[in-house]
GUMI-726872 format. One line per field, with one value per residue (C-alpha): residue number from 1; chain; x, y, z; residue in one letter. Coordinates in steps of 0.1 Angstrom, whole numbers. Layout:
% residues N
seq: NUM / ...
mol: A / ...
u: X / ...
v: Y / ...
w: Z / ...
type: a / ...
//
This chain:
% residues 493
seq: 1 / 2 / 3 / 4 / 5 / 6 / 7 / 8 / 9 / 10 / 11 / 12 / 13 / 14 / 15 / 16 / 17 / 18 / 19 / 20 / 21 / 22 / 23 / 24 / 25 / 26 / 27 / 28 / 29 / 30 / 31 / 32 / 33 / 34 / 35 / 36 / 37 / 38 / 39 / 40 / 41 / 42 / 43 / 44 / 45 / 46 / 47 / 48 / 49 / 50 / 51 / 52 / 53 / 54 / 55 / 56 / 57 / 58 / 59 / 60 / 61 / 62 / 63 / 64 / 65 / 66 / 67 / 68 / 69 / 70 / 71 / 72 / 73 / 74 / 75 / 76 / 77 / 78 / 79 / 80 / 81 / 82 / 83 / 84 / 85 / 86 / 87 / 88 / 89 / 90 / 91 / 92 / 93 / 94 / 95 / 96 / 97 / 98 / 99 / 100 / 101 / 102 / 103 / 104 / 105 / 106 / 107 / 108 / 109 / 110 / 111 / 112 / 113 / 114 / 115 / 116 / 117 / 118 / 119 / 120 / 121 / 122 / 123 / 124 / 125 / 126 / 127 / 128 / 129 / 130 / 131 / 132 / 133 / 134 / 135 / 136 / 137 / 138 / 139 / 140 / 141 / 142 / 143 / 144 / 145 / 146 / 147 / 148 / 149 / 150 / 151 / 152 / 153 / 154 / 155 / 156 / 157 / 158 / 159 / 160 / 161 / 162 / 163 / 164 / 165 / 166 / 167 / 168 / 169 / 170 / 171 / 172 / 173 / 174 / 175 / 176 / 177 / 178 / 179 / 180 / 181 / 182 / 183 / 184 / 185 / 186 / 187 / 188 / 189 / 190 / 191 / 192 / 193 / 194 / 195 / 196 / 197 / 198 / 199 / 200 / 201 / 202 / 203 / 204 / 205 / 206 / 207 / 208 / 209 / 210 / 211 / 212 / 213 / 214 / 215 / 216 / 217 / 218 / 219 / 220 / 221 / 222 / 223 / 224 / 225 / 226 / 227 / 228 / 229 / 230 / 231 / 232 / 233 / 234 / 235 / 236 / 237 / 238 / 239 / 240 / 241 / 242 / 243 / 244 / 245 / 246 / 247 / 248 / 249 / 250 / 251 / 252 / 253 / 254 / 255 / 256 / 257 / 258 / 259 / 260 / 261 / 262 / 263 / 264 / 265 / 266 / 267 / 268 / 269 / 270 / 271 / 272 / 273 / 274 / 275 / 276 / 277 / 278 / 279 / 280 / 281 / 282 / 283 / 284 / 285 / 286 / 287 / 288 / 289 / 290 / 291 / 292 / 293 / 294 / 295 / 296 / 297 / 298 / 299 / 300 / 301 / 302 / 303 / 304 / 305 / 306 / 307 / 308 / 309 / 310 / 311 / 312 / 313 / 314 / 315 / 316 / 317 / 318 / 319 / 320 / 321 / 322 / 323 / 324 / 325 / 326 / 327 / 328 / 329 / 330 / 331 / 332 / 333 / 334 / 335 / 336 / 337 / 338 / 339 / 340 / 341 / 342 / 343 / 344 / 345 / 346 / 347 / 348 / 349 / 350 / 351 / 352 / 353 / 354 / 355 / 356 / 357 / 358 / 359 / 360 / 361 / 362 / 363 / 364 / 365 / 366 / 367 / 368 / 369 / 370 / 371 / 372 / 373 / 374 / 375 / 376 / 377 / 378 / 379 / 380 / 381 / 382 / 383 / 384 / 385 / 386 / 387 / 388 / 389 / 390 / 391 / 392 / 393 / 394 / 395 / 396 / 397 / 398 / 399 / 400 / 401 / 402 / 403 / 404 / 405 / 406 / 407 / 408 / 409 / 410 / 411 / 412 / 413 / 414 / 415 / 416 / 417 / 418 / 419 / 420 / 421 / 422 / 423 / 424 / 425 / 426 / 427 / 428 / 429 / 430 / 431 / 432 / 433 / 434 / 435 / 436 / 437 / 438 / 439 / 440 / 441 / 442 / 443 / 444 / 445 / 446 / 447 / 448 / 449 / 450 / 451 / 452 / 453 / 454 / 455 / 456 / 457 / 458 / 459 / 460 / 461 / 462 / 463 / 464 / 465 / 466 / 467 / 468 / 469 / 470 / 471 / 472 / 473 / 474 / 475 / 476 / 477 / 478 / 479 / 480 / 481 / 482 / 483 / 484 / 485 / 486 / 487 / 488 / 489 / 490 / 491 / 492 / 493
mol: A / A / A / A / A / A / A / A / A / A / A / A / A / A / A / A / A / A / A / A / A / A / A / A / A / A / A / A / A / A / A / A / A / A / A / A / A / A / A / A / A / A / A / A / A / A / A / A / A / A / A / A / A / A / A / A / A / A / A / A / A / A / A / A / A / A / A / A / A / A / A / A / A / A / A / A / A / A / A / A / A / A / A / A / A / A / A / A / A / A / A / A / A / A / A / A / A / A / A / A / A / A / A / A / A / A / A / A / A / A / A / A / A / A / A / A / A / A / A / A / A / A / A / A / A / A / A / A / A / A / A / A / A / A / A / A / A / A / A / A / A / A / A / A / A / A / A / A / A / A / A / A / A / A / A / A / A / A / A / A / A / A / A / A / A / A / A / A / A / A / A / A / A / A / A / A / A / A / A / A / A / A / A / A / A / A / A / A / A / A / A / A / A / A / A / A / A / A / A / A / A / A / A / A / A / A / A / A / A / A / A / A / A / A / A / A / A / A / A / A / A / A / A / A / A / A / A / A / A / A / A / A / A / A / A / A / A / A / A / A / A / A / A / A / A / A / A / A / A / A / A / A / A / A / A / A / A / A / A / A / A / A / A / A / A / A / A / A / A / A / A / A / A / A / A / A / A / A / A / A / A / A / A / A / A / A / A / A / A / A / A / A / A / A / A / A / A / A / A / A / A / A / A / A / A / A / A / A / A / A / A / A / A / A / A / A / A / A / A / A / A / A / A / A / A / A / A / A / A / A / A / A / A / A / A / A / A / A / A / A / A / A / A / A / A / A / A / A / A / A / A / A / A / A / A / A / A / A / A / A / A / A / A / A / A / A / A / A / A / A / A / A / A / A / A / A / A / A / A / A / A / A / A / A / A / A / A / A / A / A / A / A / A / A / A / A / A / A / A / A / A / A / A / A / A / A / A / A / A / A / A / A / A / A / A / A / A / A / A / A / A / A / A / A / A / A / A / A / A / A / A / A / A / A / A / A / A / A / A / A / A / A / A / A / A / A / A / A / A / A / A / A / A / A / A / A / A / A / A / A / A / A / A / A / A / A / A / A / A / A / A / A / A / A / A / A / A / A / A / A / A / A / A / A / A / A / A / A / A / A / A / A / A
u: -2199 / -2162 / -2138 / -2099 / -2092 / -2061 / -2082 / -2095 / -2128 / -2152 / -2158 / -2188 / -2192 / -2222 / -2239 / -2230 / -2253 / -2247 / -2264 / -2239 / -2204 / -2208 / -2205 / -2228 / -2259 / -2254 / -2256 / -2284 / -2305 / -2304 / -2339 / -2354 / -2341 / -2305 / -2286 / -2301 / -2295 / -2265 / -2287 / -2303 / -2287 / -2286 / -2285 / -2298 / -2330 / -2359 / -2375 / -2405 / -2418 / -2393 / -2360 / -2328 / -2337 / -2374 / -2368 / -2338 / -2364 / -2389 / -2362 / -2354 / -2392 / -2398 / -2365 / -2377 / -2412 / -2396 / -2373 / -2403 / -2420 / -2384 / -2397 / -2433 / -2433 / -2423 / -2440 / -2470 / -2458 / -2433 / -2397 / -2391 / -2361 / -2351 / -2378 / -2366 / -2333 / -2347 / -2368 / -2343 / -2365 / -2343 / -2337 / -2322 / -2352 / -2374 / -2351 / -2336 / -2370 / -2372 / -2335 / -2329 / -2360 / -2366 / -2403 / -2388 / -2352 / -2339 / -2303 / -2273 / -2294 / -2313 / -2294 / -2288 / -2295 / -2282 / -2286 / -2248 / -2252 / -2241 / -2245 / -2266 / -2287 / -2294 / -2311 / -2333 / -2343 / -2353 / -2370 / -2390 / -2400 / -2413 / -2433 / -2447 / -2464 / -2501 / -2495 / -2505 / -2481 / -2461 / -2460 / -2481 / -2457 / -2426 / -2445 / -2446 / -2415 / -2400 / -2422 / -2414 / -2373 / -2379 / -2398 / -2374 / -2345 / -2367 / -2366 / -2331 / -2323 / -2343 / -2319 / -2288 / -2294 / -2305 / -2271 / -2250 / -2268 / -2255 / -2222 / -2218 / -2214 / -2217 / -2222 / -2257 / -2270 / -2244 / -2267 / -2286 / -2265 / -2276 / -2315 / -2318 / -2289 / -2302 / -2284 / -2303 / -2333 / -2324 / -2306 / -2313 / -2337 / -2318 / -2301 / -2291 / -2261 / -2277 / -2275 / -2240 / -2240 / -2265 / -2245 / -2212 / -2228 / -2242 / -2210 / -2190 / -2219 / -2211 / -2172 / -2177 / -2199 / -2168 / -2192 / -2160 / -2166 / -2202 / -2190 / -2168 / -2192 / -2215 / -2188 / -2183 / -2220 / -2215 / -2187 / -2210 / -2231 / -2204 / -2166 / -2151 / -2161 / -2129 / -2110 / -2126 / -2116 / -2081 / -2083 / -2092 / -2065 / -2039 / -2055 / -2052 / -2016 / -2010 / -2029 / -2012 / -2049 / -2038 / -2048 / -2083 / -2086 / -2074 / -2104 / -2124 / -2112 / -2117 / -2156 / -2155 / -2144 / -2167 / -2196 / -2186 / -2186 / -2219 / -2234 / -2222 / -2225 / -2262 / -2251 / -2223 / -2240 / -2269 / -2253 / -2219 / -2208 / -2231 / -2201 / -2173 / -2192 / -2203 / -2167 / -2153 / -2183 / -2169 / -2133 / -2142 / -2169 / -2156 / -2152 / -2181 / -2186 / -2181 / -2146 / -2115 / -2107 / -2144 / -2139 / -2105 / -2120 / -2146 / -2122 / -2096 / -2128 / -2134 / -2098 / -2089 / -2061 / -2060 / -2084 / -2076 / -2087 / -2100 / -2067 / -2053 / -2080 / -2083 / -2042 / -2043 / -2072 / -2055 / -2023 / -2044 / -2057 / -2024 / -2016 / -2046 / -2042 / -2004 / -2015 / -2041 / -2011 / -1991 / -2018 / -2029 / -1995 / -1976 / -2000 / -1990 / -2019 / -2041 / -2066 / -2105 / -2121 / -2143 / -2117 / -2096 / -2129 / -2140 / -2107 / -2109 / -2139 / -2140 / -2107 / -2123 / -2153 / -2128 / -2107 / -2129 / -2135 / -2170 / -2179 / -2214 / -2224 / -2251 / -2221 / -2215 / -2245 / -2218 / -2194 / -2222 / -2227 / -2192 / -2188 / -2211 / -2189 / -2154 / -2161 / -2189 / -2186 / -2218 / -2203 / -2181 / -2206 / -2233 / -2211 / -2201 / -2236 / -2242 / -2214 / -2226 / -2263 / -2250 / -2228 / -2259 / -2284 / -2253 / -2250 / -2285 / -2292 / -2256 / -2276 / -2307 / -2283 / -2261 / -2292 / -2323 / -2310 / -2333 / -2329 / -2302 / -2333 / -2335 / -2300 / -2264 / -2231 / -2197 / -2182 / -2208 / -2209 / -2171 / -2171 / -2194 / -2178 / -2150 / -2160 / -2179 / -2144 / -2126 / -2152 / -2146 / -2112 / -2117 / -2133 / -2104 / -2078 / -2100 / -2097 / -2065 / -2053 / -2075 / -2059 / -2020 / -2032 / -2061 / -2063 / -2087 / -2109 / -2143 / -2149 / -2116 / -2121 / -2122 / -2099 / -2124 / -2111 / -2123 / -2160 / -2158 / -2125 / -2143 / -2114 / -2087 / -2087 / -2080 / -2103 / -2131 / -2120 / -2151 / -2152 / -2187 / -2189 / -2211 / -2241 / -2262 / -2292 / -2270 / -2241 / -2208 / -2200 / -2180 / -2138 / -2121 / -2123 / -2147 / -2179 / -2211 / -2239 / -2262 / -2293 / -2288 / -2281 / -2310 / -2298 / -2323 / -2309
v: -431 / -423 / -412 / -402 / -370 / -374 / -378 / -338 / -351 / -341 / -366 / -376 / -384 / -395 / -373 / -374 / -383 / -365 / -391 / -417 / -394 / -370 / -388 / -363 / -370 / -407 / -405 / -381 / -404 / -435 / -427 / -424 / -454 / -448 / -435 / -442 / -474 / -483 / -502 / -467 / -445 / -407 / -388 / -417 / -428 / -407 / -392 / -378 / -346 / -341 / -335 / -321 / -290 / -288 / -304 / -279 / -250 / -264 / -265 / -228 / -216 / -237 / -220 / -184 / -188 / -200 / -168 / -144 / -162 / -153 / -118 / -117 / -102 / -66 / -69 / -72 / -49 / -25 / -19 / -3 / 0 / -20 / -45 / -51 / -61 / -83 / -99 / -107 / -94 / -63 / -58 / -31 / -27 / -9 / 10 / 26 / 31 / 58 / 68 / 75 / 91 / 67 / 80 / 113 / 110 / 83 / 72 / 85 / 108 / 128 / 158 / 153 / 116 / 97 / 64 / 48 / 13 / 5 / 21 / -14 / -12 / 23 / 15 / -14 / 7 / 38 / 15 / -7 / 24 / 40 / 5 / 10 / 47 / 33 / 9 / 44 / 61 / 57 / 19 / 5 / 18 / 8 / -27 / -27 / -18 / -47 / -73 / -63 / -61 / -95 / -110 / -98 / -113 / -148 / -145 / -142 / -168 / -193 / -181 / -184 / -222 / -227 / -215 / -228 / -266 / -259 / -246 / -276 / -302 / -339 / -321 / -304 / -315 / -291 / -264 / -275 / -259 / -228 / -239 / -251 / -229 / -223 / -189 / -172 / -183 / -160 / -129 / -134 / -103 / -85 / -65 / -62 / -80 / -112 / -93 / -94 / -132 / -138 / -114 / -135 / -168 / -161 / -148 / -179 / -198 / -178 / -182 / -219 / -219 / -199 / -166 / -147 / -116 / -116 / -132 / -99 / -72 / -93 / -90 / -56 / -51 / -71 / -51 / -23 / -41 / -50 / -47 / -82 / -92 / -68 / -97 / -125 / -105 / -105 / -141 / -149 / -126 / -148 / -179 / -168 / -164 / -194 / -209 / -186 / -172 / -136 / -120 / -136 / -127 / -92 / -88 / -97 / -76 / -49 / -61 / -58 / -21 / -9 / -26 / -9 / 23 / 18 / 15 / 44 / 68 / 79 / 86 / 109 / 125 / 135 / 137 / 139 / 145 / 117 / 84 / 107 / 116 / 78 / 69 / 94 / 83 / 47 / 58 / 80 / 56 / 41 / 1 / -18 / -38 / -71 / -62 / -73 / -35 / -28 / -59 / -43 / -13 / -26 / -47 / -16 / 5 / -26 / -25 / 14 / 3 / 30 / 27 / 24 / 55 / 57 / 66 / 35 / 14 / 22 / 15 / -19 / -30 / -19 / -39 / -68 / -64 / -64 / -91 / -110 / -100 / -116 / -146 / -152 / -147 / -171 / -199 / -192 / -196 / -219 / -245 / -282 / -282 / -248 / -242 / -248 / -214 / -215 / -223 / -192 / -171 / -184 / -178 / -142 / -133 / -150 / -137 / -99 / -105 / -117 / -85 / -53 / -29 / -27 / -66 / -79 / -109 / -111 / -105 / -142 / -144 / -133 / -162 / -191 / -199 / -200 / -230 / -250 / -248 / -249 / -266 / -290 / -308 / -305 / -308 / -278 / -258 / -266 / -259 / -222 / -213 / -221 / -199 / -168 / -174 / -172 / -140 / -127 / -130 / -118 / -87 / -76 / -88 / -65 / -36 / -42 / -30 / -3 / 13 / 4 / 3 / -26 / -55 / -78 / -106 / -94 / -83 / -95 / -77 / -68 / -101 / -123 / -105 / -107 / -145 / -149 / -125 / -144 / -181 / -166 / -153 / -184 / -208 / -187 / -189 / -223 / -227 / -209 / -233 / -263 / -248 / -238 / -275 / -289 / -264 / -276 / -314 / -321 / -358 / -339 / -320 / -342 / -323 / -336 / -372 / -397 / -374 / -349 / -312 / -276 / -274 / -238 / -238 / -224 / -207 / -215 / -252 / -243 / -241 / -265 / -293 / -290 / -268 / -263 / -252 / -281 / -258 / -267 / -242 / -219 / -218 / -232 / -269 / -271 / -273 / -307 / -331 / -308 / -323 / -323 / -301 / -333 / -308 / -298 / -331 / -343 / -361 / -365 / -369
w: -716 / -712 / -738 / -732 / -723 / -746 / -774 / -771 / -767 / -734 / -706 / -692 / -655 / -635 / -612 / -579 / -551 / -519 / -499 / -511 / -514 / -483 / -448 / -432 / -454 / -459 / -418 / -419 / -442 / -422 / -409 / -441 / -457 / -462 / -490 / -528 / -536 / -557 / -586 / -594 / -622 / -617 / -651 / -667 / -652 / -662 / -626 / -645 / -635 / -604 / -621 / -599 / -608 / -599 / -569 / -562 / -571 / -548 / -523 / -524 / -527 / -496 / -481 / -494 / -474 / -441 / -447 / -447 / -417 / -400 / -404 / -394 / -362 / -376 / -405 / -383 / -356 / -375 / -373 / -342 / -322 / -297 / -309 / -342 / -327 / -301 / -323 / -346 / -377 / -386 / -421 / -441 / -465 / -444 / -421 / -452 / -468 / -436 / -428 / -464 / -472 / -506 / -505 / -522 / -529 / -556 / -541 / -561 / -584 / -560 / -547 / -506 / -505 / -475 / -492 / -479 / -498 / -533 / -566 / -577 / -544 / -550 / -583 / -569 / -541 / -562 / -589 / -563 / -540 / -572 / -574 / -541 / -548 / -549 / -513 / -493 / -469 / -441 / -424 / -452 / -481 / -457 / -455 / -491 / -500 / -476 / -496 / -529 / -521 / -503 / -532 / -558 / -534 / -532 / -574 / -573 / -551 / -572 / -603 / -583 / -572 / -609 / -622 / -592 / -603 / -639 / -631 / -611 / -635 / -622 / -589 / -594 / -561 / -544 / -550 / -522 / -502 / -512 / -519 / -481 / -465 / -429 / -433 / -461 / -444 / -418 / -435 / -472 / -466 / -442 / -474 / -507 / -503 / -522 / -551 / -556 / -548 / -574 / -600 / -591 / -598 / -629 / -643 / -632 / -654 / -683 / -677 / -675 / -706 / -727 / -726 / -710 / -722 / -710 / -677 / -673 / -680 / -654 / -628 / -640 / -629 / -594 / -585 / -584 / -561 / -534 / -539 / -535 / -573 / -583 / -564 / -586 / -616 / -607 / -594 / -631 / -648 / -624 / -635 / -672 / -669 / -654 / -686 / -709 / -716 / -708 / -738 / -733 / -695 / -701 / -724 / -697 / -671 / -701 / -703 / -666 / -666 / -691 / -675 / -643 / -663 / -678 / -645 / -629 / -661 / -655 / -619 / -630 / -657 / -637 / -601 / -607 / -571 / -559 / -562 / -550 / -521 / -512 / -516 / -494 / -467 / -469 / -464 / -435 / -416 / -385 / -389 / -381 / -348 / -365 / -382 / -368 / -365 / -347 / -325 / -315 / -303 / -282 / -266 / -263 / -250 / -223 / -212 / -215 / -243 / -274 / -299 / -336 / -355 / -389 / -407 / -387 / -396 / -435 / -433 / -416 / -441 / -472 / -462 / -454 / -489 / -505 / -489 / -503 / -535 / -532 / -520 / -546 / -571 / -552 / -554 / -590 / -602 / -576 / -565 / -577 / -602 / -610 / -587 / -597 / -606 / -578 / -550 / -559 / -558 / -529 / -511 / -530 / -514 / -480 / -472 / -482 / -458 / -429 / -438 / -448 / -421 / -430 / -428 / -413 / -406 / -431 / -460 / -455 / -483 / -507 / -504 / -499 / -537 / -542 / -509 / -531 / -557 / -542 / -513 / -513 / -482 / -460 / -425 / -426 / -444 / -420 / -389 / -408 / -414 / -375 / -365 / -388 / -375 / -340 / -347 / -367 / -338 / -314 / -332 / -330 / -296 / -287 / -308 / -286 / -256 / -272 / -293 / -274 / -236 / -225 / -202 / -203 / -209 / -243 / -252 / -244 / -231 / -255 / -246 / -257 / -290 / -291 / -287 / -316 / -339 / -332 / -336 / -369 / -382 / -370 / -393 / -424 / -421 / -415 / -448 / -461 / -451 / -462 / -494 / -495 / -484 / -516 / -538 / -526 / -525 / -554 / -541 / -513 / -538 / -541 / -569 / -590 / -580 / -608 / -629 / -636 / -645 / -636 / -641 / -643 / -660 / -696 / -717 / -688 / -701 / -739 / -769 / -776 / -800 / -819 / -847 / -846 / -812 / -796 / -783 / -752 / -747 / -770 / -746 / -759 / -745 / -714 / -726 / -725 / -697 / -681 / -666 / -692 / -676 / -668 / -664 / -699 / -714 / -706 / -670 / -643 / -607
type: m / h / e / s / q / a / s / g / t / s / t / r / h / p / i / v / v / p / s / r / s / d / p / l / l / r / t / m / t / e / p / v / g / g / p / l / g / k / h / t / a / p / g / s / v / n / p / g / f / f / t / v / e / r / v / l / v / l / m / t / a / v / s / a / i / i / a / v / m / t / k / s / h / c / r / t / s / g / w / t / t / p / d / q / y / s / t / v / c / w / s / v / f / p / n / s / f / v / d / d / k / l / g / s / l / f / p / f / f / s / q / g / s / p / f / e / h / s / v / v / a / g / w / i / a / g / i / t / v / t / l / t / q / g / a / g / d / g / a / l / r / q / l / a / f / f / d / l / n / a / g / l / v / a / v / a / w / i / v / t / v / i / v / v / a / r / t / a / g / r / r / i / w / d / a / a / i / v / a / a / s / p / l / l / i / l / v / a / y / v / s / w / d / f / w / a / a / a / l / v / s / l / a / l / y / l / f / a / r / r / r / t / l / l / a / g / a / v / l / g / v / a / s / m / a / a / s / y / p / i / l / i / v / l / a / l / v / f / l / g / i / r / a / g / r / v / t / k / m / l / e / m / f / a / a / a / l / i / a / w / l / l / v / l / a / p / v / m / a / i / n / p / g / a / f / p / d / h / v / k / t / l / w / a / a / a / p / s / e / s / s / l / y / g / g / y / n / l / v / a / g / r / l / g / w / p / a / m / d / v / s / t / t / n / t / a / a / a / v / l / l / v / l / l / i / l / g / l / v / a / f / a / l / y / t / p / q / p / p / r / v / a / q / l / a / f / v / a / a / a / g / f / v / v / l / s / k / n / t / e / p / w / h / a / v / w / i / l / p / l / v / a / l / a / l / p / r / w / r / p / v / l / l / w / q / a / a / v / i / t / h / f / i / a / l / l / l / f / r / s / k / v / l / g / n / i / s / s / q / h / a / i / d / t / p / y / f / l / l / a / a / l / i / a / g / l / a / t / s / s / l / i / g / l / t / i / r / e / m / m / n / p / d / h / d / v / v / r / s / g / g / v / e / d / p / q / g / g / d / l / l / g / p / p / t / d / p / q / g / s / l / v / d / g / m / a / a / p / a / n / g / a / d / v / d / p / l / q / t / g / g / r / g
//
């Protein structure tokens, strides 16, 4: 079925099969029989039980189990320094349990809580530690706390894959980039940062289904899990200016602000000084080793150059952030064709990861679902993940030497860590560059091939032509010209 976009009706496109369309996957499938045959019809042929969505869920479940196995040494031997670094099984969860006194202090609500992570992470940590009260004391409860948080992240991982698949339109298999991610296998259970990625993915799904106010509210909650969703909200406002939907986007912005305040309100009511102190701590913190500024300081320390103090670092980071926002404005308003929502959201999030003074290698989980929607090209995405994984391992081995003072057999020195961090930063910047190239020249964009409009465009593409609202699973159907969601319209892979 293909109806004219000029007629104002939705255009249905066939499901894209990666083994046919992606050069890397086409080559990799040769040992197992080659790409899917040309006489098959994904989206039309009923495969029985193994629909695309169920296969993706199975892939994610397997990946989540393997991810637990990567932490098996620490789960059996405990999270001790330098062992947890040299064996690359370090995680924020068990260390925060001890360092932040989670057994006795509820983050942000208890006076004197040293918890330094986000407010959403504080909520999750406080609730999960309460649920582990019956697990015993000491190491037993610490292990239970890790396992419970890892289990919740695994659930969020599965939900994120489903959401990305349903947001990708005809390219539902692109969600496999998240489902079978080597990066997530190694770092999904390292911190609470994946919750921000899950919330942003849900927000883009809602935005694509014209639930704009609800999408804004979810982005507001996500902004209390990490800072980068604020840039995504701004990016959507900029796209709304170009599309003539300023009022709608400002309503979304207001919904985000209200949701942000609602998450924060209980903290401010019970312990008013906690959040201001949290912000002051972040502002006064030294840059991370993996950031541009921390990396410079490591080099400066070796060469005898003057280091960047915290004030200089904050100023430089703020200036670069303003330049990033100005870049988002330029891309949103002045590219030959309006950028896709996922493209501009990815540039915003990835730019933040590169420029933030607090960046860590596991923050790459923030941009992984956005990569699947913005730049679904397996070769550069896998190379980028390999670079980030190398950076993560190098950081832990570097900390083995710094914190544990152990032999070089189980640690690395500063130059090797800096090289790994530089390669990861360049890899992320390369993905940003590829995305910008596709925004400037849409002919390179595999998502737009065949005349497809933005699958995540939502209200930016104009009001639905069907006055009845053409509901799909209780959600409004995609806008004029956008992909019909095969997962929701009976499509099968």
